[in-house]
C-alpha positions in Angstrom: 195.6 85.2 -21.2 197.6 88.1 -22.7 198.3 86.1 -25.8 194.7 85.4 -26.5 194.0 89.0 -26.0 196.7 90.2 -28.3 195.5 87.6 -30.9 192.1 88.9 -30.9 192.9 92.6 -31.1 195.7 92.0 -34.0 193.4 89.5 -35.8 190.4 91.9 -35.8 192.7 94.7 -36.9 194.0 92.8 -39.9 190.5 91.7 -40.8 189.4 95.3 -40.8 192.2 96.5 -42.9 191.7 93.8 -45.4 188.0 94.6 -45.7 188.7 98.4 -46.1 191.2 97.9 -48.7 190.1 95.4 -51.3 193.1 96.1 -53.7 195.5 95.1 -51.0 193.6 92.1 -50.4 193.6 91.2 -54.1 197.4 92.0 -54.4 198.1 89.8 -51.3 196.2 86.6 -52.7 198.1 87.0 -56.2 201.5 87.3 -54.6 201.3 84.6 -52.0 204.4 82.8 -52.0 206.8 81.7 -49.0 209.0 84.8 -49.3 206.1 87.2 -49.3 204.5 85.2 -46.7 207.7 85.5 -44.5 208.1 89.3 -45.2 204.5 89.8 -44.2 204.7 87.8 -41.1 208.0 89.4 -40.0 206.3 92.8 -40.4 203.1 91.8 -38.7 204.7 90.0 -35.8 207.2 92.7 -35.1 204.6 95.4 -34.5 202.1 94.2 -31.9 204.6 92.8 -29.3 205.3 95.4 -26.7 209.1 96.0 -26.1 208.7 95.8 -22.5 207.6 92.2 -22.4 210.2 89.5 -21.1 211.8 87.8 -24.0 209.8 84.6 -23.3 206.4 86.4 -23.7 207.7 88.0 -26.8 208.4 84.6 -28.2 205.1 83.2 -27.1 203.2 86.1 -28.6 205.0 85.8 -31.9 204.2 82.1 -32.1 200.6 82.7 -31.4 200.4 85.4 -33.9 202.0 83.3 -36.5 199.4 80.6 -35.9 196.6 83.2 -36.1 197.8 84.9 -39.2 198.3 81.4 -40.8 194.9 80.3 -39.9 193.3 83.4 -41.4 195.2 83.1 -44.6 193.8 79.7 -45.1 190.5 81.2 -45.8 191.7 83.0 -49.0 189.5 81.7 -51.7 192.2 81.1 -54.5 194.9 79.5 -52.2 195.0 75.9 -51.3 194.7 75.4 -47.4 197.8 73.1 -47.4 200.0 75.7 -49.3 199.4 78.3 -46.6 199.7 75.8 -43.8 203.0 74.6 -45.3 204.3 78.2 -45.2 203.3 78.5 -41.4 205.0 75.2 -40.7 208.1 76.3 -42.6 208.1 79.6 -40.8 207.6 78.2 -37.4 210.6 75.8 -37.9 212.8 78.5 -39.5 212.3 80.9 -36.7 211.1 79.0 -33.7 212.5 75.7 -33.4 215.8 76.3 -31.6 213.8 78.5 -29.1 211.3 75.8 -28.5 213.7 73.1 -28.1 215.7 75.4 -25.6 212.5 75.7 -23.5 212.0 72.0 -23.3 209.3 71.6 -26.0 206.0 73.1 -27.1 204.2 72.5 -23.8 206.8 74.2 -21.7 207.6 77.0 -24.4 203.9 78.0 -24.6 203.3 77.4 -21.0 200.3 75.1 -21.8 198.3 73.2 -19.3 196.3 70.4 -20.7 193.4 70.7 -18.3 193.3 74.6 -18.5 190.5 76.2 -20.7 191.8 79.1 -22.9 189.6 82.1 -23.2 
């Protein structure tokens, strides 16, 4: 699955960068508010999505990356998990709700099959 591959690669890249640059990691933890989260995610999501992908695939990838980044941010020691999850929910609602609704809901938007295993 293309989304799973992109998630793995981009998540690994973010993890490596945070490990190498401790001051960036510390600054990120101190500055975490919704506006910072939104700017960070817009920058992060904008880079790994190839321009040649069909629009639906771009949206699916962006949603998946949002989920991935949000789940990784919940592991920051000084941030309450529900704060970060709230940012993620707000971001998804703000940026993706109209698209999800136009696709017929989450199952159709993300092309999810309930009996299909993800890699």
